[in-house]
C-alpha positions as CSV (number, residue, x, y, z in Angstrom):
1,M,122.2,3.4,62.7
2,G,122.7,-0.3,62.2
3,T,119.0,-0.9,62.7
4,L,118.2,1.6,60.0
5,F,120.5,0.0,57.5
6,F,119.1,-3.4,58.4
7,G,115.5,-2.2,57.7
8,L,116.5,-0.4,54.5
9,A,118.4,-3.5,53.2
10,G,115.3,-5.6,53.8
11,A,113.1,-3.0,52.0
12,L,115.4,-2.9,49.0
13,A,115.6,-6.6,48.9
14,F,111.9,-7.0,48.9
15,L,111.4,-4.3,46.2
16,S,114.1,-6.1,44.1
17,G,112.2,-9.3,44.6
18,L,109.1,-7.7,43.3
19,A,110.9,-6.2,40.3
20,L,112.6,-9.5,39.4
21,D,109.7,-11.7,40.3
22,L,111.7,-13.6,42.9
23,D,109.1,-15.0,45.3
24,W,111.8,-16.5,47.6
25,L,113.5,-13.1,48.0
26,C,110.2,-11.4,48.8
27,F,109.4,-14.1,51.4
28,I,112.6,-13.8,53.4
29,S,112.9,-10.0,53.1
30,K,109.4,-8.7,53.6
31,P,109.3,-9.0,57.4
32,I,112.7,-7.3,57.9
33,P,111.6,-3.6,57.9
34,V,109.0,-4.3,60.6
35,I,111.5,-6.4,62.6
36,A,113.9,-3.5,62.4
37,L,111.2,-1.3,63.9
38,L,110.8,-3.8,66.8
39,I,114.5,-3.6,67.5
40,W,114.3,0.2,67.4
41,L,111.6,0.2,70.0
42,R,113.6,-2.0,72.4
43,R,115.9,1.0,72.9
44,T,113.1,3.2,74.3
45,P,111.8,3.1,77.9
46,V,109.3,0.4,78.8
47,G,105.7,1.5,79.0
48,A,102.2,0.3,78.3
49,Y,102.0,2.3,75.0
50,R,105.3,0.9,73.8
51,R,104.3,-2.6,74.8
52,W,101.0,-2.7,72.8
53,I,102.6,-1.1,69.8
54,A,105.4,-3.7,69.9
55,I,102.7,-6.4,70.1
56,G,101.0,-5.0,67.0
57,L,104.3,-4.9,65.1
58,A,105.0,-8.5,66.1
59,F,101.6,-9.6,64.8
60,S,102.3,-7.6,61.6
61,V,105.5,-9.7,61.1
62,V,103.5,-12.8,61.3
63,G,101.0,-11.4,58.8
64,D,103.8,-10.4,56.4
65,M,105.1,-14.0,56.4
66,L,101.6,-15.5,56.0
67,L,100.7,-13.3,53.1
68,E,104.0,-14.1,51.3
69,W,103.8,-17.9,52.0
70,P,103.8,-19.9,48.8
71,A,100.3,-21.3,49.7
72,D,97.2,-19.1,49.8
73,L,97.0,-18.2,53.5
74,F,95.3,-14.9,52.9
75,V,92.6,-15.5,55.6
76,F,95.3,-16.3,58.2
77,G,97.3,-13.2,57.2
78,L,94.1,-11.2,57.6
79,G,93.7,-12.7,61.1
80,A,97.2,-11.7,62.1
81,F,96.8,-8.1,60.9
82,L,93.4,-8.0,62.7
83,L,95.2,-8.8,65.9
84,A,97.8,-6.1,65.1
85,H,95.1,-3.5,64.7
86,L,93.5,-4.6,68.0
87,A,96.9,-4.2,69.7
88,Y,97.3,-0.7,68.2
89,L,93.7,0.1,69.3
90,R,94.6,-0.9,72.8
91,A,97.7,1.3,72.8
92,Y,95.7,4.3,71.7
93,L,93.1,3.7,74.4
94,Q,95.9,4.0,77.0
95,D,96.0,7.8,76.4
96,T,92.4,8.8,76.1
97,R,88.9,7.3,75.9
98,R,87.0,10.5,75.0
99,L,84.3,10.0,72.4
100,A,85.9,12.4,69.8
101,P,82.7,12.4,67.6
102,L,84.4,14.0,64.6
103,S,87.1,11.4,64.6
104,L,84.5,8.7,64.9
105,L,82.5,10.1,62.0
106,V,85.7,10.2,59.8
107,A,86.8,6.7,60.7
108,A,83.2,5.2,60.3
109,G,82.9,6.9,56.9
110,C,86.2,5.5,55.7
111,G,85.4,2.0,57.0
112,T,81.9,2.0,55.4
113,A,83.2,3.3,52.1
114,I,86.0,0.7,51.9
115,F,83.8,-2.2,52.9
116,T,81.1,-1.1,50.4
117,L,83.6,-0.9,47.6
118,L,85.1,-4.3,48.4
119,A,81.7,-6.0,48.8
120,S,80.8,-4.7,45.3
121,G,83.5,-6.9,43.9
122,G,82.0,-10.0,45.4
123,L,83.6,-11.2,48.6
124,G,81.8,-14.6,48.8
125,A,82.9,-16.6,51.9
126,L,85.2,-13.7,52.9
127,L,82.3,-11.3,53.5
128,V,82.1,-11.7,57.3
129,P,85.9,-11.8,57.8
130,V,86.4,-8.7,55.7
131,A,83.5,-6.9,57.6
132,C,85.2,-7.7,60.9
133,Y,88.5,-6.5,59.6
134,A,87.0,-3.3,58.3
135,L,85.4,-2.7,61.7
136,A,88.6,-3.3,63.5
137,I,90.7,-1.0,61.3
138,S,88.0,1.7,61.5
139,A,88.1,1.5,65.3
140,M,91.9,1.7,65.3
141,L,91.8,4.8,63.0
142,W,89.1,6.4,65.3
143,R,91.2,6.0,68.4
144,A,94.4,7.2,66.6
145,L,92.6,10.4,65.4
146,A,91.0,10.8,68.9
147,R,94.5,11.4,70.3
148,L,94.8,14.6,68.2
149,G,94.1,17.8,70.2
150,H,94.2,15.9,73.5
151,D,96.7,16.6,76.3
152,L,99.4,14.5,74.6
153,D,102.7,15.0,72.9
154,R,101.6,16.6,69.6
155,Q,104.3,14.9,67.5
156,S,103.4,11.5,68.8
157,A,99.7,12.1,68.1
158,L,100.4,13.3,64.6
159,L,102.6,10.3,63.8
160,A,100.1,7.8,65.2
161,A,97.2,9.3,63.3
162,G,99.3,9.5,60.1
163,G,100.5,5.9,60.5
164,A,97.0,4.7,61.1
165,A,95.7,6.5,58.0
166,L,98.5,5.0,55.9
167,F,97.7,1.6,57.2
168,V,94.1,2.1,56.1
169,V,95.3,3.2,52.7
170,S,97.5,0.1,52.4
171,D,94.8,-2.3,53.4
172,S,92.3,-0.6,51.1
173,L,94.7,-1.0,48.2
174,I,95.1,-4.7,49.0
175,G,91.4,-5.2,48.9
176,I,90.8,-3.2,45.7
177,N,93.6,-5.1,43.9
178,R,92.4,-8.5,45.1
179,F,88.6,-8.2,45.1
180,V,87.6,-5.3,42.8
181,S,90.1,-4.6,40.0
182,P,93.8,-5.4,39.9
183,F,95.9,-2.3,38.8
184,S,99.4,-1.7,37.7
185,G,101.9,-0.9,40.4
186,A,99.6,-2.1,43.2
187,S,102.3,-4.2,44.9
188,Y,104.6,-1.1,45.2
189,L,101.9,1.3,46.4
190,I,100.7,-1.3,49.0
191,I,104.0,-2.1,50.5
192,L,105.4,1.5,50.6
193,S,102.2,2.9,52.3
194,Y,102.3,-0.1,54.7
195,W,106.0,0.5,55.7
196,L,105.5,4.2,56.1
197,G,102.5,3.6,58.2
198,Q,104.2,1.1,60.4
199,W,107.2,3.5,60.8
200,A,105.0,6.4,61.8
201,I,103.2,4.2,64.4
202,A,106.5,3.1,65.8
203,A,107.9,6.6,65.7
204,S,104.9,7.8,67.8
205,V,106.3,5.7,70.6
206,V,109.8,7.3,70.3
207,A,108.4,10.8,70.1
208,M,106.2,10.3,73.2
209,L,108.9,8.8,75.3
210,T,111.9,11.0,74.3
211,T,110.3,14.5,73.8
212,P,110.7,16.6,77.0
213,T,107.4,17.9,78.3
214,S,106.9,21.0,80.3
215,P,105.5,20.7,83.8
216,K,101.7,20.8,83.9
217,K,99.9,23.4,86.1
218,P,97.7,22.1,88.8
219,S,94.1,22.0,87.7
220,A,90.8,21.3,89.3
221,P,89.5,17.7,89.1
222,S,87.6,17.0,85.8
223,R,83.9,16.7,86.0
224,E,83.4,15.5,82.5
225,I,81.1,12.6,82.6
226,G,82.4,9.4,81.1
227,Y,85.9,10.7,80.7
228,S,88.8,8.5,81.7
229,K,92.5,8.4,81.0
């Protein structure tokens, strides 16, 4: 319960900083909700999935601080979140590596649409970094969606997929607001979708490790070519 209050206090402080235009308050409070998620995960059993999600959260904390730094460190913040997405991608690959063509199509479509929209605003020197970022977040979304319908805890799969989708929404809003057309309320929509996405991704660990699973019936060895788990 203390961790929850810690995270909520940080979120309220950041939102207050936005409303009152207090940059110093935003800087010190923005990482707190994600730090609270890291503390929350420490109470769950150790496993590869939890480890990679925690690494992604840690890189996200770094990204939060870089984006709020008084100097313009957007590219470095982008790099930190790129590493966070790669860590989440690695976590999702722990469970299944099936192709999941429909999930691939959805993720590729989202990534292509987002990059095309941002490029229309003129990315300049950031064209290649943003393209790499769009590719990474699309791959992360693909693998999160690929967990749906597989032999996994359903709640965990839904949370991971929802969290990945919200992360895509948050990053898309950042790009639109920065490169295409600034819009009213952008800061609030960006941060709320980001926090909800991170919470859902972290909660997918808790759901997978704490939900009892029924014993599986013995089955014949899979002959699916290219399948691994």
